[in-house]
DRENDO-1510 file (C-alpha; in Angstrom, 1 decimal, always signed):
<recs>
REC; n; res; u; v; w
REC; 1; MET; +168.3; +61.7; +107.7 .
REC; 2; LYS; +169.2; +65.3; +108.8 .
REC; 3; SER; +169.5; +68.2; +106.4 .
REC; 4; THR; +171.6; +71.3; +106.8 .
REC; 5; VAL; +170.7; +74.5; +105.0 .
REC; 6; PHE; +173.9; +76.4; +103.4 .
REC; 7; ASP; +173.3; +79.8; +101.9 .
REC; 8; ASN; +170.3; +79.2; +99.4 .
REC; 9; ASN; +171.5; +75.4; +98.8 .
REC; 10; LEU; +169.9; +72.4; +100.6 .
REC; 11; SER; +172.5; +69.8; +101.3 .
REC; 12; PHE; +172.1; +66.7; +103.1 .
REC; 13; ALA; +174.3; +64.8; +105.6 .
REC; 14; TYR; +172.9; +61.1; +106.5 .
REC; 15; ALA; +172.3; +60.4; +110.0 .
REC; 16; ASP; +174.1; +57.5; +109.6 .
REC; 17; GLU; +175.6; +54.9; +107.2 .
REC; 18; SER; +172.8; +52.7; +107.0 .
REC; 19; TYR; +171.5; +55.2; +104.1 .
REC; 20; LEU; +174.5; +54.4; +102.3 .
REC; 21; LYS; +173.8; +50.5; +102.2 .
REC; 22; ASN; +169.7; +49.9; +102.3 .
REC; 23; GLY; +168.9; +51.2; +98.9 .
REC; 24; TYR; +167.9; +54.8; +99.7 .
REC; 25; THR; +170.7; +56.1; +97.3 .
REC; 26; ASP; +168.9; +54.7; +94.4 .
REC; 27; THR; +166.2; +57.5; +95.0 .
REC; 28; LEU; +165.8; +60.0; +92.2 .
REC; 29; ILE; +166.5; +63.6; +92.8 .
REC; 30; ASP; +164.7; +66.5; +91.4 .
REC; 31; TRP; +166.5; +69.3; +93.2 .
REC; 32; ILE; +169.4; +70.0; +91.0 .
REC; 33; PRO; +168.2; +72.1; +88.0 .
REC; 34; GLY; +169.4; +70.4; +84.7 .
REC; 35; MET; +170.1; +67.1; +86.2 .
REC; 36; GLU; +166.7; +65.6; +86.7 .
REC; 37; GLY; +166.7; +61.6; +86.8 .
REC; 38; THR; +169.9; +61.7; +88.7 .
REC; 39; ARG; +170.2; +59.3; +91.7 .
REC; 40; LEU; +171.7; +60.0; +94.8 .
REC; 41; ARG; +174.4; +57.4; +94.4 .
REC; 42; ASP; +175.4; +59.0; +91.3 .
REC; 43; LEU; +176.7; +62.1; +93.1 .
REC; 44; PRO; +180.3; +62.4; +94.4 .
REC; 45; GLU; +181.1; +60.2; +97.2 .
REC; 46; ARG; +181.7; +63.2; +99.3 .
REC; 47; VAL; +178.4; +64.9; +99.1 .
REC; 48; LEU; +177.0; +61.3; +100.6 .
REC; 49; VAL; +178.3; +62.1; +104.0 .
REC; 50; THR; +177.3; +61.1; +107.5 .
REC; 51; ASP; +179.0; +64.3; +108.9 .
REC; 52; SER; +178.3; +67.7; +107.8 .
REC; 53; ASP; +181.4; +69.1; +109.1 .
REC; 54; ASP; +183.6; +66.5; +106.8 .
REC; 55; PRO; +186.3; +68.7; +105.4 .
REC; 56; THR; +186.0; +67.5; +101.6 .
REC; 57; TYR; +182.5; +68.1; +102.0 .
REC; 58; ASN; +182.8; +71.7; +103.1 .
REC; 59; TYR; +185.3; +72.5; +100.8 .
REC; 60; MET; +183.0; +71.4; +97.9 .
REC; 61; LEU; +180.5; +73.8; +99.2 .
REC; 62; GLU; +183.0; +76.6; +99.3 .
REC; 63; ALA; +184.1; +76.0; +96.1 .
REC; 64; ALA; +180.3; +76.1; +94.8 .
REC; 65; ARG; +180.0; +79.5; +96.7 .
REC; 66; ALA; +183.2; +81.0; +95.0 .
REC; 67; ALA; +181.4; +80.6; +91.7 .
REC; 68; ASP; +179.5; +83.9; +92.5 .
REC; 69; LYS; +182.5; +85.7; +92.8 .
REC; 70; VAL; +183.9; +85.0; +89.0 .
REC; 71; SER; +183.2; +87.0; +86.2 .
REC; 72; HIS; +183.7; +84.3; +83.6 .
REC; 73; MET; +183.5; +80.4; +83.8 .
REC; 74; ILE; +185.0; +78.1; +81.0 .
REC; 75; ILE; +183.8; +74.4; +80.9 .
REC; 76; HIS; +185.0; +71.6; +78.9 .
REC; 77; THR; +182.2; +70.4; +77.6 .
REC; 78; PHE; +179.9; +71.5; +74.4 .
REC; 79; ASP; +176.4; +72.8; +74.7 .
REC; 80; GLU; +174.6; +69.9; +72.9 .
REC; 81; LEU; +176.2; +67.1; +75.2 .
REC; 82; GLU; +174.8; +68.9; +78.2 .
REC; 83; ALA; +172.2; +71.0; +76.9 .
REC; 84; ALA; +169.7; +71.3; +80.0 .
REC; 85; LEU; +172.6; +71.8; +82.6 .
REC; 86; VAL; +174.4; +74.3; +80.3 .
REC; 87; LYS; +171.2; +76.3; +80.0 .
REC; 88; GLU; +170.6; +76.2; +83.6 .
REC; 89; LEU; +174.3; +77.2; +84.4 .
REC; 90; LYS; +173.9; +80.0; +82.1 .
REC; 91; SER; +170.6; +81.4; +83.6 .
REC; 92; ILE; +172.6; +81.8; +86.8 .
REC; 93; PHE; +176.1; +82.9; +85.3 .
REC; 94; PRO; +175.9; +84.3; +82.1 .
REC; 95; ASN; +179.4; +84.4; +81.0 .
REC; 96; ILE; +179.9; +80.9; +80.8 .
REC; 97; TYR; +182.0; +79.3; +77.7 .
REC; 98; THR; +181.8; +75.6; +76.7 .
REC; 99; ILE; +185.2; +74.9; +74.8 .
REC; 100; GLY; +185.1; +71.4; +74.3 .
REC; 101; PRO; +185.8; +68.9; +73.4 .
REC; 102; LEU; +189.8; +70.2; +73.7 .
REC; 103; GLN; +191.3; +67.7; +71.6 .
REC; 104; LEU; +189.3; +68.8; +68.6 .
REC; 105; LEU; +190.3; +72.2; +69.1 .
REC; 106; LEU; +193.8; +71.3; +69.2 .
REC; 107; ASN; +193.5; +69.6; +66.0 .
REC; 108; GLN; +192.5; +72.9; +64.1 .
REC; 109; THR; +196.1; +74.6; +65.2 .
REC; 110; THR; +197.8; +75.5; +62.2 .
REC; 111; LYS; +201.4; +74.1; +61.6 .
REC; 112; THR; +203.1; +77.1; +62.7 .
REC; 113; GLU; +201.3; +77.4; +66.1 .
REC; 114; SER; +201.9; +73.1; +66.5 .
REC; 115; SER; +204.7; +72.2; +69.1 .
REC; 116; SER; +204.9; +70.1; +71.9 .
REC; 117; SER; +202.8; +72.5; +74.0 .
REC; 118; ASN; +199.9; +71.7; +71.9 .
REC; 119; ASN; +199.5; +67.9; +73.0 .
REC; 120; TYR; +196.4; +67.7; +74.9 .
REC; 121; SER; +197.4; +64.2; +76.1 .
REC; 122; LEU; +200.0; +64.2; +78.9 .
REC; 123; TRP; +201.6; +60.8; +77.7 .
REC; 124; LYS; +203.1; +59.6; +74.7 .
REC; 125; GLY; +202.0; +56.6; +72.8 .
REC; 126; LYS; +204.4; +53.8; +71.7 .
REC; 127; PRO; +204.1; +52.3; +68.2 .
REC; 128; GLU; +204.4; +48.7; +69.3 .
REC; 129; TYR; +200.7; +48.6; +70.4 .
REC; 130; ILE; +199.7; +50.8; +67.5 .
REC; 131; GLU; +201.2; +48.1; +65.3 .
REC; 132; TRP; +199.3; +45.6; +67.2 .
REC; 133; LEU; +195.9; +47.4; +66.4 .
REC; 134; GLY; +196.7; +47.8; +62.9 .
REC; 135; SER; +196.7; +43.8; +62.5 .
REC; 136; LYS; +193.0; +43.5; +63.7 .
REC; 137; GLU; +189.7; +44.0; +61.9 .
REC; 138; PRO; +187.8; +47.2; +62.5 .
REC; 139; ASN; +185.6; +47.9; +65.6 .
REC; 140; SER; +187.0; +44.4; +66.9 .
REC; 141; VAL; +189.2; +45.5; +69.8 .
REC; 142; VAL; +188.2; +46.8; +73.4 .
REC; 143; CYS; +190.6; +49.5; +74.8 .
REC; 144; VAL; +191.2; +49.1; +78.7 .
REC; 145; ASN; +192.1; +52.1; +80.4 .
REC; 146; PHE; +191.5; +53.4; +83.9 .
REC; 147; GLY; +192.9; +56.5; +84.0 .
REC; 148; SER; +196.0; +58.1; +85.8 .
REC; 149; ALA; +194.7; +57.9; +89.5 .
REC; 150; VAL; +192.4; +54.6; +90.1 .
REC; 151; VAL; +193.8; +52.1; +92.3 .
REC; 152; MET; +192.3; +48.6; +92.4 .
REC; 153; SER; +192.8; +45.3; +94.4 .
REC; 154; LEU; +194.6; +42.4; +92.8 .
REC; 155; GLN; +191.2; +40.5; +92.6 .
REC; 156; ASP; +189.4; +43.4; +90.8 .
REC; 157; LEU; +192.2; +43.2; +88.1 .
REC; 158; LEU; +191.8; +39.5; +87.9 .
REC; 159; GLU; +188.3; +39.7; +87.5 .
REC; 160; PHE; +188.5; +42.4; +84.8 .
REC; 161; GLY; +191.3; +40.5; +83.2 .
REC; 162; TRP; +189.5; +36.9; +82.9 .
REC; 163; GLY; +186.4; +38.5; +81.9 .
REC; 164; LEU; +188.1; +40.1; +79.2 .
REC; 165; VAL; +190.0; +36.9; +78.3 .
REC; 166; ASN; +186.8; +34.8; +78.2 .
REC; 167; SER; +184.8; +37.3; +76.3 .
REC; 168; ASN; +186.9; +36.1; +73.5 .
REC; 169; GLN; +187.3; +39.4; +72.1 .
REC; 170; TYR; +190.6; +41.1; +71.5 .
REC; 171; PHE; +191.6; +43.7; +73.7 .
REC; 172; LEU; +194.5; +46.2; +74.5 .
REC; 173; TRP; +195.1; +47.2; +78.0 .
REC; 174; ILE; +197.4; +50.0; +79.0 .
REC; 175; PHE; +198.5; +48.9; +82.5 .
REC; 176; ARG; +199.5; +51.8; +84.6 .
REC; 177; THR; +202.2; +51.7; +86.9 .
REC; 178; GLY; +200.4; +51.9; +90.2 .
REC; 179; LEU; +197.1; +50.5; +88.9 .
REC; 180; VAL; +197.4; +47.8; +91.2 .
REC; 181; ASP; +199.2; +47.1; +94.6 .
REC; 182; GLY; +202.6; +45.5; +93.7 .
REC; 183; GLY; +202.8; +46.5; +90.1 .
REC; 184; TRP; +201.9; +44.2; +87.1 .
REC; 185; ASP; +204.8; +41.6; +87.7 .
REC; 186; VAL; +202.4; +40.3; +90.3 .
REC; 187; LEU; +200.1; +38.7; +87.6 .
REC; 188; PRO; +199.7; +35.0; +87.7 .
REC; 189; LEU; +201.2; +33.0; +84.7 .
REC; 190; ASP; +198.7; +31.4; +84.0 .
REC; 191; PHE; +196.4; +34.7; +83.6 .
REC; 192; MET; +199.4; +36.1; +81.4 .
REC; 193; GLU; +199.5; +33.4; +79.0 .
REC; 194; ALA; +195.8; +33.4; +78.6 .
REC; 195; VAL; +196.0; +37.2; +77.8 .
REC; 196; GLU; +198.7; +36.4; +75.0 .
REC; 197; THR; +195.7; +34.5; +73.0 .
REC; 198; ARG; +193.4; +37.6; +72.3 .
REC; 199; GLY; +195.0; +40.9; +74.4 .
REC; 200; TYR; +198.0; +43.1; +74.3 .
REC; 201; ILE; +199.3; +44.5; +77.7 .
REC; 202; GLY; +201.4; +47.4; +77.9 .
REC; 203; SER; +203.2; +48.9; +80.9 .
REC; 204; TRP; +203.6; +52.4; +79.4 .
REC; 205; ARG; +201.4; +55.3; +79.5 .
REC; 206; CYS; +199.8; +56.1; +75.9 .
REC; 207; SER; +198.0; +58.5; +74.3 .
REC; 208; ARG; +194.6; +57.8; +74.9 .
REC; 209; GLU; +193.4; +59.7; +72.0 .
REC; 210; GLU; +195.4; +58.0; +69.4 .
REC; 211; VAL; +194.0; +54.4; +70.5 .
REC; 212; LEU; +190.3; +55.6; +70.8 .
REC; 213; ASN; +190.6; +56.9; +67.2 .
REC; 214; HIS; +192.3; +53.8; +65.7 .
REC; 215; PRO; +189.9; +52.1; +63.4 .
REC; 216; SER; +190.2; +48.6; +65.0 .
REC; 217; VAL; +188.8; +49.8; +68.5 .
REC; 218; GLY; +185.2; +49.3; +69.0 .
REC; 219; GLY; +184.8; +49.9; +72.6 .
REC; 220; PHE; +186.2; +51.6; +75.7 .
REC; 221; LEU; +186.3; +50.0; +79.1 .
REC; 222; THR; +187.1; +52.9; +81.3 .
REC; 223; HIS; +186.5; +54.6; +84.9 .
REC; 224; GLY; +184.5; +57.3; +83.4 .
REC; 225; GLY; +186.6; +60.0; +84.1 .
REC; 226; TRP; +185.8; +63.2; +82.1 .
REC; 227; GLY; +188.8; +63.1; +79.9 .
REC; 228; SER; +188.3; +59.7; +78.9 .
REC; 229; VAL; +184.4; +60.1; +78.4 .
REC; 230; ILE; +184.7; +63.2; +76.4 .
REC; 231; GLU; +187.6; +61.7; +74.0 .
REC; 232; SER; +185.7; +58.4; +73.6 .
REC; 233; LEU; +182.6; +60.5; +72.6 .
REC; 234; SER; +184.8; +62.6; +70.3 .
REC; 235; ALA; +186.3; +59.3; +68.5 .
REC; 236; GLY; +182.6; +57.7; +68.3 .
REC; 237; VAL; +183.5; +54.9; +70.6 .
REC; 238; PRO; +180.7; +53.4; +73.0 .
REC; 239; MET; +181.9; +52.5; +76.6 .
REC; 240; LEU; +181.8; +50.3; +79.6 .
REC; 241; CYS; +181.9; +52.3; +82.6 .
REC; 242; TRP; +183.4; +51.1; +86.1 .
REC; 243; PRO; +182.7; +54.3; +88.1 .
REC; 244; VAL; +185.1; +54.7; +91.5 .
REC; 245; SER; +184.6; +58.0; +92.6 .
REC; 246; HIS; +184.8; +62.1; +92.2 .
REC; 247; ASP; +182.8; +63.1; +89.1 .
REC; 248; GLN; +183.0; +59.3; +87.7 .
REC; 249; ARG; +179.5; +58.3; +88.6 .
REC; 250; ILE; +177.4; +61.0; +87.4 .
REC; 251; ASN; +179.3; +60.9; +84.0 .
REC; 252; CYS; +178.7; +57.0; +84.0 .
REC; 253; ARG; +175.0; +57.7; +84.7 .
REC; 254; GLN; +175.0; +60.5; +81.7 .
REC; 255; MET; +176.8; +57.7; +79.3 .
REC; 256; CYS; +174.2; +55.1; +80.1 .
REC; 257; VAL; +171.0; +56.9; +80.2 .
REC; 258; ASN; +171.1; +60.5; +78.9 .
REC; 259; TRP; +173.6; +59.7; +75.8 .
REC; 260; GLU; +172.9; +56.1; +75.3 .
REC; 261; VAL; +176.5; +55.2; +74.8 .
REC; 262; GLY; +177.5; +53.0; +77.7 .
REC; 263; MET; +176.8; +50.4; +80.3 .
REC; 264; GLU; +177.6; +50.3; +83.7 .
REC; 265; ILE; +180.0; +47.5; +85.4 .
REC; 266; ASP; +178.9; +47.1; +89.2 .
REC; 267; MET; +181.5; +48.5; +91.9 .
REC; 268; ASN; +181.7; +44.8; +93.2 .
REC; 269; VAL; +183.2; +43.4; +89.6 .
REC; 270; ASN; +183.0; +39.8; +88.8 .
REC; 271; LYS; +184.5; +38.2; +85.5 .
REC; 272; VAL; +181.2; +36.8; +84.3 .
REC; 273; GLU; +179.5; +40.3; +84.4 .
REC; 274; VAL; +182.4; +41.7; +82.6 .
REC; 275; GLU; +182.6; +38.6; +79.9 .
REC; 276; LYS; +178.9; +39.3; +79.1 .
REC; 277; LEU; +179.1; +43.1; +78.7 .
REC; 278; VAL; +182.3; +42.9; +76.7 .
REC; 279; ARG; +180.5; +40.6; +74.2 .
REC; 280; SER; +177.6; +42.8; +74.0 .
REC; 281; LEU; +179.8; +45.9; +73.4 .
REC; 282; ILE; +181.7; +44.6; +70.6 .
REC; 283; ASP; +179.1; +41.9; +68.9 .
REC; 284; GLY; +175.7; +42.4; +70.6 .
REC; 285; PHE; +172.7; +44.4; +69.4 .
REC; 286; GLU; +173.2; +46.6; +72.1 .
REC; 287; GLY; +176.7; +47.4; +71.6 .
REC; 288; LYS; +175.8; +48.1; +67.9 .
REC; 289; GLN; +173.2; +50.6; +68.9 .
REC; 290; MET; +175.6; +52.5; +71.2 .
REC; 291; LYS; +178.0; +52.7; +68.4 .
REC; 292; LYS; +175.3; +54.3; +66.3 .
REC; 293; LYS; +174.5; +56.9; +68.8 .
REC; 294; ALA; +178.5; +57.4; +69.6 .
REC; 295; MET; +179.2; +58.2; +66.0 .
REC; 296; GLU; +176.1; +60.8; +66.1 .
REC; 297; TRP; +177.7; +62.4; +69.1 .
REC; 298; MET; +180.9; +62.4; +67.5 .
REC; 299; LYS; +179.6; +64.5; +64.6 .
REC; 300; MET; +177.9; +66.8; +67.1 .
REC; 301; ALA; +181.6; +67.3; +69.0 .
REC; 302; LYS; +182.9; +67.9; +65.9 .
REC; 303; LEU; +180.3; +70.4; +64.6 .
REC; 304; ALA; +180.6; +72.1; +68.3 .
REC; 305; THR; +184.5; +72.8; +67.5 .
REC; 306; ASN; +183.7; +73.8; +63.7 .
REC; 307; ASN; +180.9; +76.2; +64.1 .
REC; 308; LEU; +182.7; +79.4; +64.2 .
REC; 309; PRO; +184.6; +81.1; +61.1 .
REC; 310; MET; +188.3; +80.5; +61.9 .
REC; 311; LYS; +189.2; +84.0; +61.2 .
REC; 312; SER; +186.5; +85.7; +63.1 .
REC; 313; PRO; +187.6; +87.3; +66.5 .
REC; 314; THR; +185.2; +85.2; +68.6 .
REC; 315; TYR; +187.0; +81.9; +67.3 .
REC; 316; GLN; +190.3; +83.3; +67.8 .
REC; 317; GLN; +189.7; +84.7; +71.3 .
REC; 318; THR; +188.0; +80.9; +72.2 .
REC; 319; ARG; +191.0; +79.0; +70.9 .
REC; 320; TYR; +194.0; +81.4; +72.3 .
REC; 321; LEU; +192.1; +80.9; +75.5 .
REC; 322; PHE; +192.0; +77.3; +75.5 .
REC; 323; LEU; +196.0; +77.1; +74.3 .
REC; 324; TYR; +196.6; +79.4; +77.3 .
REC; 325; ILE; +194.8; +77.1; +79.4 .
REC; 326; SER; +196.5; +73.8; +78.2 .
REC; 327; ILE; +199.9; +75.4; +78.6 .
REC; 328; CYS; +198.9; +76.2; +82.4 .
REC; 329; VAL; +197.7; +72.7; +82.7 .
REC; 330; LYS; +201.1; +71.3; +81.6 .
REC; 331; CYS; +202.9; +73.7; +83.9 .
REC; 332; LEU; +200.6; +72.4; +86.9 .
REC; 333; PHE; +201.3; +68.9; +85.7 .
REC; 334; TYR; +205.2; +69.3; +85.4 .
REC; 335; ARG; +205.2; +71.0; +89.0 .
REC; 336; SER; +202.9; +68.6; +90.8 .
REC; 337; ARG; +203.5; +65.4; +88.7 .
REC; 338; ALA; +199.9; +65.1; +87.7 .
REC; 339; SER; +197.9; +65.4; +91.1 .
REC; 340; SER; +195.2; +63.1; +91.2 .
REC; 341; ASN; +192.6; +66.0; +92.2 .
REC; 342; PHE; +193.1; +67.9; +89.0 .
REC; 343; HIS; +191.2; +67.1; +86.0 .
REC; 344; LEU; +190.0; +69.1; +83.0 .
REC; 345; ARG; +186.6; +68.8; +83.6 .
REC; 346; THR; +187.0; +71.1; +86.6 .
REC; 347; THR; +185.7; +74.8; +85.7 .
REC; 348; VAL; +188.4; +77.1; +85.2 .
REC; 349; CYS; +187.6; +81.0; +86.2 .
REC; 350; VAL; +189.7; +83.9; +84.4 .
REC; 351; PRO; +189.5; +87.4; +83.9 .
REC; 352; VAL; +189.0; +87.2; +79.9 .
REC; 353; SER; +189.8; +90.8; +79.6 .
REC; 354; LYS; +193.1; +90.0; +81.0 .
REC; 355; LEU; +194.1; +87.2; +78.7 .
REC; 356; LEU; +197.5; +87.1; +77.5 .
REC; 357; ASP; +198.5; +86.5; +74.0 .
REC; 358; TYR; +199.1; +83.0; +73.1 .
REC; 359; GLN; +202.5; +83.6; +72.3 .
REC; 360; LEU; +203.3; +85.5; +75.3 .
REC; 361; ALA; +201.8; +82.9; +77.3 .
REC; 362; GLU; +203.9; +80.3; +75.6 .
REC; 363; ARG; +207.0; +82.1; +76.1 .
REC; 364; LYS; +206.1; +83.0; +79.7 .
REC; 365; LEU; +205.1; +79.5; +80.9 .
REC; 366; GLY; +207.9; +78.1; +78.8 .
REC; 367; TRP; +210.5; +80.2; +80.9 .
REC; 368; GLU; +208.7; +79.0; +84.1 .
REC; 369; LEU; +209.0; +75.2; +83.2 .
REC; 370; THR; +212.7; +75.5; +82.9 .
REC; 371; GLU; +213.2; +77.8; +85.8 .
</recs>
């Protein structure tokens, strides 16, 4: 393996692809402060390259260098969740603000501030599946949602589907258009008939928060995107994770090892493994232990957003800052139709001294949306 030094950061490019397949990526790394115990394969796939001139690889390096040039950073997390990492970051960049979980902050807005602009979810739920959830026992349903950008093969989808069916557990699968090539109407008839016995499949986009906070939901099968993970933790719901790309790998590692609220599904998914893990998640001892830990994280998440007096200047500044960003996110979404390269864990850098008043921001961005 060859190594290249960029500024003060040691970055690696593999000599050839054999390093990606011979077990070397299971190596534990100790050169990322605050992330000890991470394996090489937990890093984003664009870090594990064979060419140090790879454009995306170098884009990531440039983005890291750019962090030295900003005065303030805002990160969608909370201190207790990633304590070691946040501590290390604050020793390098003193003006770092953790403002998560975002949805819990939104839930604190007053009725006069509440509007369509204050909705963290980009999708609206539909009442039919909420009614279906209401007919099930508490903690008996697995929510299945692979986010807004994951694309899988029909074979992978069927492995997940038959695993869920064979587990004999209830599940609600929000089936996004584009999840599998050809659309959901290509699913075999025998599979759809089997699903009707224990599952509910919807083709619409939904409010993940609403589903995860429903009393009947006892587990979450997810790709491990940061928005999904932090919403699940905020709702006290343990997870099964099938990480595909970007930050999903390290998120999965954290939920399984550091937070003890998740189990990983192998990338080469098969129905036997899915069946076993789903049963363990809902009925098994390991699932019950993860549920306890998830409830503990839920309490800490709520404390993280409730630890400032609501009338204090710091609280108001942080809340207005978040609301301003949430509107910007919606503006970006409507303009770009939710680019798969954008997600809310990404550090947002702003000059805090120049923050717009929330109402001014709402009016200005509302005008831009109708421009």
